[in-house]
C-alpha positions in Angstrom: 103.1 125.3 105.5 104.5 121.5 104.1 107.5 120.4 105.6 109.9 120.0 103.3 111.4 116.2 104.0 115.2 115.3 103.2 115.5 113.5 99.6 116.1 109.7 100.7 118.7 108.0 98.8 118.2 104.3 97.9 118.1 101.7 99.0 117.3 102.2 102.6 116.2 100.7 105.7 113.7 102.5 108.1 112.0 101.0 111.5 108.1 100.7 111.7 105.2 99.7 113.3 106.6 98.2 117.0 103.5 97.0 119.1 104.0 95.6 122.7 102.7 93.0 124.4 102.9 93.1 128.3 104.0 89.4 129.7 103.3 89.1 133.6 102.9 85.7 135.1 104.0 84.0 138.4 106.6 87.0 139.7 107.9 87.0 136.2 107.9 90.4 134.1 108.4 90.4 130.4 107.1 91.6 126.9 106.6 90.3 123.6 107.6 92.6 120.6 106.6 92.7 117.2 108.6 95.3 115.4 108.8 96.0 111.6 111.7 96.6 109.9 111.1 98.4 106.1 113.7 98.2 103.1 113.2 100.2 100.2 114.9 100.3 96.8 114.2 101.7 93.6 117.0 98.8 91.7 115.3 98.0 88.3 114.9 94.4 89.6 113.4 93.2 92.7 117.2 91.5 93.3 118.7 94.3 95.2 115.5 94.5 97.7 115.5 90.4 98.0 119.3 90.9 99.1 118.5 93.8 101.4 116.1 91.3 103.1 118.3 88.4 103.2 121.2 90.8 104.9 118.6 92.0 107.6 117.2 88.9 108.4 121.0 87.5 108.7 121.8 90.2 110.9 118.2 89.8 113.5 117.0 85.9 113.2 118.5 84.5 115.9 120.3 87.7 117.3 121.4 88.4 120.6 120.5 91.6 120.8 120.3 92.4 124.7 121.9 95.6 125.2 122.3 95.3 129.4 119.2 96.7 130.1 116.7 94.6 128.4 117.5 90.9 128.5 116.0 89.6 125.2 115.2 85.7 125.0 114.3 85.5 121.4 114.4 87.7 118.2 113.1 85.6 115.2 111.7 86.4 111.9 107.8 86.1 112.0 107.0 87.6 108.5 108.8 89.2 105.2 106.3 90.4 102.8 108.2 91.9 99.6 105.7 94.1 97.3 105.5 97.0 94.6 105.1 100.1 95.9 102.6 102.3 94.2 104.4 104.5 92.7 105.7 102.8 90.1 109.2 103.1 91.0 110.1 101.8 94.5 110.0 97.9 96.2 109.2 97.4 99.4 110.1 95.2 101.8 108.4 94.5 105.0 110.1 92.5 107.9 108.7 91.4 110.8 110.0 90.3 113.7 109.2 88.6 116.6 111.0 89.9 120.2 110.5 88.0 124.0 112.2 89.9 127.0 112.7 89.4 130.5 
């Protein structure tokens, strides 16, 4: 039986892949993360998607995202890709952030 997914309204943002690399040296323990944030648009032009990517970058690049349990040293944009989806109707952005923690 196929699962029924709820219809999504566009534009929307989702968290994608997260890669974690443990960093342990000289009695310090932290981690290095690569977090991919996806943005999706079905606007007729790519302007909406590029504006959404710009807003996401403005919110997360060099932001203090420490939460009281995890101390984040840096959160920086590492890579941005803007693509046409194979469905021919959707534009897709993948923004990868590099995060270092203590």
